[in-house]
C-alpha positions in Angstrom: 0.8 -24.9 -2.0 0.2 -21.5 -3.5 -1.3 -22.9 -6.8 -3.9 -24.9 -5.0 -5.1 -21.7 -3.4 -5.0 -19.5 -6.5 -7.0 -21.9 -8.7 -10.4 -21.8 -6.9 -10.2 -18.1 -6.5 -9.5 -17.6 -10.2 -12.3 -19.9 -11.1 -14.7 -18.1 -8.9 -13.8 -14.9 -10.9 -14.7 -16.6 -14.2 -11.2 -17.6 -15.3 -10.6 -20.9 -17.0 -7.6 -22.4 -15.3 -5.4 -25.4 -16.2 -2.6 -26.7 -13.9 0.0 -28.9 -15.6 2.1 -31.3 -13.4 5.9 -31.3 -13.5 5.7 -34.4 -15.7 3.5 -32.5 -18.2 5.7 -29.4 -18.2 9.1 -29.4 -16.5 10.2 -25.8 -16.9 13.8 -26.7 -16.0 14.1 -29.0 -19.1 11.4 -28.0 -21.6 12.7 -25.3 -24.0 10.0 -25.4 -26.6 6.2 -25.3 -26.4 5.2 -28.4 -24.5 2.7 -31.0 -25.8 0.5 -29.9 -22.9 -0.1 -26.6 -24.7 -0.8 -27.9 -28.1 -4.1 -26.7 -29.4 -4.6 -23.7 -27.2 -2.9 -20.5 -26.1 -3.2 -19.2 -22.5 -3.6 -15.4 -22.0 -1.6 -15.6 -18.8 1.0 -18.1 -17.4 1.5 -18.0 -13.6 4.8 -19.6 -12.6 4.5 -21.1 -9.2 7.2 -23.7 -9.9 10.2 -23.1 -7.7 13.0 -24.8 -5.7 12.1 -23.5 -2.2 14.3 -25.5 0.3 16.2 -22.5 1.5 18.8 -24.2 3.6 19.3 -27.1 1.2 19.9 -24.7 -1.6 23.3 -23.8 0.0 24.5 -27.3 -0.9 22.3 -28.3 -3.9 23.1 -25.1 -5.9 22.7 -26.7 -9.3 19.2 -28.0 -8.5 18.1 -24.5 -7.4 19.6 -22.9 -10.5 17.9 -25.3 -12.8 14.4 -24.5 -11.6 14.7 -20.9 -10.3 16.9 -19.5 -13.1 17.1 -21.8 -16.1 13.4 -22.7 -15.6 12.4 -19.0 -15.7 14.4 -18.5 -18.9 12.8 -21.5 -20.6 9.3 -20.4 -19.5 9.7 -16.8 -20.8 10.9 -18.0 -24.2 7.9 -20.2 -24.5 5.5 -17.5 -23.3 6.9 -15.1 -25.9 6.1 -17.6 -28.6 2.6 -18.0 -27.3 2.2 -14.2 -26.8 1.2 -14.9 -23.1 1.8 -12.6 -20.2 3.8 -14.2 -17.4 3.2 -13.8 -13.7 6.4 -14.8 -11.8 6.0 -15.7 -8.1 9.3 -14.5 -6.6 10.4 -14.1 -3.0 10.5 -11.3 -0.5 14.0 -12.6 0.2 15.0 -10.8 -3.1 14.4 -7.5 -1.2 17.4 -7.8 1.1 21.1 -8.1 1.2 23.2 -10.2 1.9 21.5 -13.0 0.1 21.6 -16.7 0.7 21.8 -18.9 -2.5 18.1 -19.5 -2.6 17.4 -15.8 -2.6 20.0 -15.2 -5.2 18.4 -17.7 -7.6 15.0 -16.1 -7.2 16.5 -12.6 -7.7 18.4 -13.8 -10.8 15.4 -15.5 -12.2 13.6 -12.1 -12.3 15.8 -10.7 -15.0 14.1 -12.7 -17.8 10.7 -10.9 -17.2 9.8 -7.6 -18.9 8.6 -4.7 -16.7 6.3 -3.4 -19.5 4.8 -6.9 -20.2 5.0 -9.3 -17.2 4.4 -9.2 -13.5 6.9 -10.2 -10.9 5.4 -10.6 -7.4 7.8 -10.6 -4.4 5.9 -12.2 -1.6 6.0 -14.7 1.3 3.4 -16.9 2.9 3.1 -19.8 5.4 0.7 -22.7 5.4 -1.7 -23.0 8.2 -0.3 -25.4 10.8 3.3 -24.4 10.4 3.7 -24.0 14.2 0.9 -26.0 15.7 1.4 -28.9 18.0 1.5 -31.4 15.1 4.1 -29.6 13.0 7.2 -30.5 15.0 8.4 -26.9 15.2 8.8 -25.9 18.8 10.7 -22.7 18.1 10.4 -19.6 15.9 13.3 -17.4 14.8 13.0 -14.0 16.6 13.2 -11.2 15.9 12.6 -11.5 12.2 10.5 -8.8 10.5 8.3 -9.7 7.7 5.1 -8.9 5.7 4.4 -12.6 5.3 1.1 -14.0 6.2 -1.0 -17.2 5.8 -1.3 -18.5 2.2 -5.1 -18.2 2.2 -4.7 -14.5 3.0 -1.9 -13.8 0.4 -3.5 -15.8 -2.4 -6.5 -13.4 -3.0 -4.1 -10.4 -3.1 -2.1 -12.1 -5.8 -5.2 -12.8 -7.8 -6.2 -9.1 -7.5 -2.8 -8.1 -8.9 -3.2 -10.6 -11.8 -6.7 -9.5 -12.7 -5.9 -5.8 -12.4 -3.3 -6.4 -15.1 -0.4 -5.0 -13.1 3.0 -5.1 -14.6 6.6 -4.7 -13.4 7.7 -5.8 -9.9 5.3 -5.6 -7.0 5.6 -6.5 -3.3 2.5 -8.3 -1.9 2.1 -8.9 1.8 0.2 -7.6 4.9 1.3 -5.3 7.7 4.8 -5.4 9.1 5.1 -8.0 11.9 7.6 -10.5 13.3 7.5 -14.2 12.5 6.7 -14.7 16.1 3.5 -12.7 15.6 2.3 -15.4 13.2 3.6 -18.3 15.2 1.8 -17.4 18.4 -1.5 -17.5 16.6 -1.0 -21.2 16.5 1.2 -21.8 19.5 1.1 -19.2 22.3 3.9 -21.0 24.1 6.3 -21.3 21.2 10.0 -20.7 22.2 12.3 -18.2 20.4 15.5 -19.0 18.5 17.9 -16.2 17.9 18.7 -15.3 14.3 22.4 -16.0 15.0 21.6 -19.6 16.2 19.4 -20.1 13.0 22.3 -18.9 10.9 24.6 -21.5 12.4 22.0 -24.3 12.0 20.9 -23.4 8.5 24.3 -22.5 7.1 23.3 -19.0 5.7 22.5 -15.6 7.0 18.8 -15.5 7.7 17.1 -12.3 6.4 16.4 -10.1 9.4 13.9 -7.7 7.7 12.1 -8.6 4.4 9.8 -5.6 4.5 12.0 -3.2 2.7 11.3 -2.8 -1.0 
């Protein structure tokens, strides 16, 4: 989802962009320069690949580890051979404690990136239509505090950070709000679900405030 928003913005800013599929470059398995990259060397590699099913990660721990931790290690090793800077798209869940397993894997994956060389972006975004009448979601967890926003709003901010050649770990979002503030933009009548009920349903402690960094 994020990649499809980043590409046109980067191209508008005169960047040549290539987007390999998982079949062309599976970071969880490929440990050496993939055939996809033979013949050219990218200046920057943006890692949007991630295991993102937060609740399922509590059961499928190995699958989450493969992509979010091992995949990062593999990607960084290849980037070092190519002398490419890496942009890691992490999660604002890495800001808070206690962590669910998904958040742990995103946090652990960050250790492979160099503060003086790469850029780790902790962020959160929602696709338009998440809470509209067609989505099937009739409730929003409330109160949950976030700096998350719609992906078309967050993507240009990420591109700015990339082209400004920022390094280290950066938090990208918008103003502090609740998830409900986003949800009511699409469904003014949406019902609330308490964080405690969400914890019981999802099987992990839902982060109450991801705005602290």
